[in-house]
C-alpha positions as CSV (number, residue, x, y, z in Angstrom):
1,X,25.4,3.0,4.9
2,X,23.4,4.5,1.8
3,X,19.5,5.2,2.2
4,X,16.9,2.5,1.4
5,X,15.0,3.4,-0.8
6,X,10.9,2.6,-0.6
7,X,8.4,2.0,-3.8
8,X,4.8,3.1,-2.6
9,X,2.2,2.6,-5.4
10,X,-0.7,5.1,-4.9
11,X,1.6,7.5,-2.9
12,X,0.3,10.7,-3.8
13,X,-2.7,11.0,-1.5
14,X,-3.9,9.5,0.8
15,X,-2.7,6.6,3.6
16,X,-0.5,5.8,0.6
17,X,1.1,9.3,1.0
18,X,1.5,9.4,4.9
19,X,3.4,6.2,4.5
20,X,6.1,7.9,2.4
21,X,6.1,11.0,4.7
22,X,6.2,8.8,7.1
23,X,9.5,6.9,6.0
24,X,11.1,9.9,4.5
25,X,10.6,11.2,8.4
26,X,12.9,7.8,9.1
27,X,15.6,8.7,6.6
28,X,14.5,6.5,4.0
29,X,14.3,8.0,-0.2
30,X,11.2,7.4,-2.2
31,X,9.6,6.7,-5.1
32,X,6.1,7.3,-5.2
33,X,3.5,6.2,-8.2
34,X,0.1,8.4,-9.3
35,X,-2.5,7.1,-12.2
36,X,-3.7,11.2,-13.0
37,X,-2.8,13.8,-10.6
38,X,0.5,14.3,-11.4
39,X,0.3,17.7,-9.2
40,X,-0.6,15.8,-5.9
41,X,2.2,13.4,-6.6
42,X,4.9,16.3,-7.3
43,X,3.8,17.9,-4.1
44,X,4.4,14.9,-1.9
45,X,7.9,14.7,-3.9
46,X,8.5,18.5,-2.5
47,X,7.6,17.6,0.6
48,X,9.6,14.5,1.2
49,X,12.7,16.9,-0.1
50,X,11.9,19.3,2.4
51,X,12.8,16.4,4.7
52,X,16.2,16.2,3.1
53,X,15.6,12.9,1.5
54,X,15.2,12.1,-2.6
55,X,12.2,11.1,-4.3
56,X,10.9,10.9,-7.8
57,X,6.7,10.3,-8.8
58,X,6.1,7.8,-12.3
59,X,3.0,7.5,-13.3
60,X,1.2,4.1,-13.1
61,X,-2.0,2.5,-13.5
62,X,-2.0,-0.9,-11.5
63,X,-5.0,-1.9,-13.1
64,X,-3.0,-2.7,-16.3
65,X,-0.3,-5.1,-16.7
66,X,0.5,-4.4,-20.0
67,X,2.1,-1.1,-18.9
68,X,4.4,-2.4,-16.6
69,X,7.5,-3.2,-18.8
70,X,7.5,0.4,-19.4
71,X,7.1,1.2,-15.7
72,X,10.0,-1.1,-14.6
73,X,12.3,0.6,-17.2
74,X,11.2,4.3,-16.0
75,X,12.3,3.3,-12.8
76,X,15.8,1.6,-13.6
77,X,16.5,5.0,-15.6
78,X,15.3,6.6,-12.2
79,X,17.5,4.4,-10.1
80,X,20.1,5.6,-12.2
81,X,20.2,9.0,-12.3
82,X,18.9,9.9,-8.6
83,X,20.6,7.1,-7.0
84,X,23.3,5.7,-9.2
85,X,21.8,2.4,-8.6
86,X,20.1,-0.5,-10.0
87,X,18.1,-1.6,-7.4
88,X,16.2,-0.9,-4.4
89,X,15.2,-1.9,-0.9
90,X,10.9,-2.0,-0.1
91,X,7.8,-2.4,-2.0
92,X,4.5,-1.3,-1.2
93,X,1.6,-2.7,-2.8
94,X,-0.8,0.3,-2.0
95,X,-2.6,1.7,-4.8
96,X,-6.8,1.0,-4.8
97,X,-9.9,2.2,-4.7
98,X,-12.9,0.8,-3.0
99,X,-16.2,0.1,-4.2
100,X,-19.4,0.4,-2.4
101,X,-22.4,-1.9,-3.9
102,X,-24.2,-4.9,-2.8
103,X,-23.4,-8.4,-3.4
104,X,-26.6,-8.3,-5.4
105,X,-26.3,-5.5,-7.2
106,X,-22.2,-5.9,-8.4
107,X,-21.8,-5.9,-11.5
108,X,-19.2,-7.7,-13.9
109,X,-17.3,-5.0,-14.9
110,X,-17.2,-3.3,-11.2
111,X,-15.9,-6.8,-9.8
112,X,-13.2,-6.9,-13.1
113,X,-12.4,-3.6,-12.0
114,X,-11.7,-4.3,-8.9
115,X,-9.7,-7.8,-9.6
116,X,-7.3,-6.1,-12.0
117,X,-6.5,-3.2,-9.4
118,X,-6.2,-5.3,-6.7
119,X,-5.3,-8.9,-7.1
120,X,-4.1,-9.2,-10.8
121,X,-2.2,-5.6,-10.7
122,X,-0.4,-6.5,-7.6
123,X,0.5,-9.9,-8.2
124,X,2.0,-8.9,-11.8
125,X,3.6,-6.1,-10.5
126,X,5.4,-7.5,-7.9
127,X,6.9,-10.1,-10.4
128,X,7.6,-7.6,-12.6
129,X,9.7,-5.4,-10.4
130,X,11.1,-8.5,-8.2
131,X,14.6,-8.2,-10.0
132,X,14.8,-5.2,-9.1
133,X,14.5,-5.8,-5.3
134,X,17.4,-6.4,-2.8
135,X,17.9,-9.6,-1.3
136,X,17.0,-8.8,2.1
137,X,14.3,-6.6,1.1
138,X,11.3,-6.5,2.4
139,X,7.2,-6.4,0.7
140,X,4.3,-5.0,2.1
141,X,0.7,-5.7,1.0
142,X,-2.3,-3.2,1.9
143,X,-5.3,-5.1,3.2
144,X,-8.0,-4.2,4.9
145,X,-9.9,-5.2,7.9
146,X,-12.9,-5.9,5.7
147,X,-11.3,-9.2,4.6
148,X,-11.7,-10.0,8.5
149,X,-14.8,-8.8,9.6
150,X,-17.9,-8.2,7.2
151,X,-19.6,-4.8,6.0
152,X,-22.4,-4.7,3.8
153,X,-21.5,-3.5,0.4
154,X,-18.1,-4.6,0.4
155,X,-18.4,-8.0,-1.3
156,X,-16.6,-7.6,-4.1
157,X,-13.5,-5.5,-2.7
158,X,-13.3,-7.6,0.5
159,X,-12.6,-10.7,-1.5
160,X,-9.7,-8.6,-3.8
161,X,-8.6,-7.9,-0.1
162,X,-8.9,-11.7,1.5
163,X,-7.1,-12.7,-2.0
164,X,-3.9,-10.1,-1.4
165,X,-3.4,-12.0,2.1
166,X,-3.1,-15.4,0.8
167,X,-0.9,-14.2,-1.9
168,X,1.3,-12.4,0.5
169,X,2.1,-15.9,2.2
170,X,3.3,-17.6,-0.8
171,X,5.3,-14.9,-1.8
172,X,7.2,-14.9,1.7
173,X,7.7,-18.5,1.2
174,X,9.2,-18.3,-2.3
175,X,10.9,-15.2,-1.9
176,X,12.4,-16.5,1.3
177,X,15.9,-17.9,-0.3
178,X,16.7,-14.5,-1.4
179,X,16.0,-13.4,2.6
180,X,12.9,-10.8,0.7
181,X,10.5,-11.0,4.0
182,X,6.2,-10.0,2.5
183,X,3.9,-9.4,4.9
184,X,0.2,-7.9,4.5
185,X,-1.0,-4.5,6.8
186,X,-5.1,-4.6,7.2
187,X,-6.1,-1.0,8.1
188,X,-9.3,-0.6,9.9
189,X,-11.7,2.3,9.3
190,X,-9.4,5.6,8.7
191,X,-10.0,9.2,8.8
192,X,-8.6,9.7,4.9
193,X,-10.5,10.7,1.5
194,X,-11.1,7.1,0.5
195,X,-14.6,6.3,-0.2
196,X,-15.3,9.6,-0.5
197,X,-14.2,10.3,3.1
198,X,-16.7,8.6,4.4
199,X,-15.1,7.7,8.0
200,X,-13.9,11.4,8.4
201,X,-16.9,13.3,7.1
202,X,-19.5,11.3,8.5
203,X,-20.2,11.6,11.9
204,X,-22.4,9.1,12.5
205,X,-20.5,6.8,10.8
206,X,-17.4,7.4,12.7
207,X,-18.9,7.3,15.9
208,X,-20.4,3.7,14.7
209,X,-16.5,2.3,14.1
210,X,-15.2,4.4,16.9
211,X,-18.0,2.2,19.3
212,X,-16.8,-1.0,17.9
213,X,-13.2,-0.3,18.8
214,X,-11.2,-1.1,21.6
215,X,-9.4,1.6,21.6
216,X,-12.4,4.4,21.6
217,X,-12.1,5.5,17.9
218,X,-11.4,5.4,14.8
219,X,-7.8,5.6,13.0
220,X,-5.6,8.4,11.6
221,X,-3.6,8.3,8.9
222,X,-0.2,8.3,11.2
223,X,-1.9,5.0,12.9
224,X,-0.9,3.5,9.2
225,X,2.1,5.2,8.0
226,X,4.0,4.5,11.1
227,X,2.7,0.9,11.0
228,X,4.2,0.6,7.4
229,X,7.6,2.0,8.7
230,X,7.7,-0.8,11.2
231,X,7.1,-3.7,9.3
232,X,9.5,-2.7,7.0
233,X,12.3,-1.6,9.5
234,X,15.3,-4.4,10.1
235,X,13.5,-3.8,13.9
236,X,10.8,-6.0,12.5
237,X,13.1,-8.9,10.5
238,X,11.8,-11.8,12.1
239,X,8.0,-10.5,11.2
240,X,7.0,-12.4,7.8
241,X,4.4,-13.7,5.9
242,X,1.8,-12.6,8.9
243,X,-1.2,-10.3,8.2
244,X,-0.7,-7.3,10.6
245,X,-4.5,-5.7,11.3
246,X,-4.2,-1.8,12.3
247,X,-7.5,-1.5,13.9
248,X,-6.9,-0.8,17.3
249,X,-9.0,-3.8,17.7
250,X,-11.9,-3.3,15.8
251,X,-14.7,-6.3,16.4
252,X,-12.7,-8.4,18.7
């Protein structure tokens, strides 16, 4: 049976990188995207190839819808060259940056940047790539625990992730005729470089989040990477249109 091919946006660092490596360990091939750091992306590709899987990195700014048609063309070219295929199996809409600014101080420019990346980008990139996704494939959007619980300073970011969660349900409904499952994964506080590495590097903040978590710690990247593998797998084939929070039970 041919390897499944997963495309992960923002797969050169953070949770996207971890998810890519977890999928490779599970026997999948990867296409990862990066915005500007080609060297980091190349290192991830090399690590995946060391596991015996095939991989390629492609540049993509998920906030620039005008570039999606070109990206689709470059993706089609690589699918043909590396896999002799014209479709892939899994799409993980992961790319994104955070913002920590109070509601009263959030500017329209900051709001639009979040909107373009987290909502408009996810909507139209999925639309653009849909013809290349195999029937019976799977789409996983990445949200945040901040769409359920509120932390001061994340009004704009949480709002965008809430929109992604609603979009996920609509995609699951409309793509059901092609047997494409669509779910959304919402990580809680995770020890990564996200947001300047605050959860990872600030001991007091780490302790605060851990104290509010039923399992008594903050999340690790592998907690999310393993969840991505599970939600894309055929073993979870009857889970569709759902929001799955991976937070260890934060603020229950």
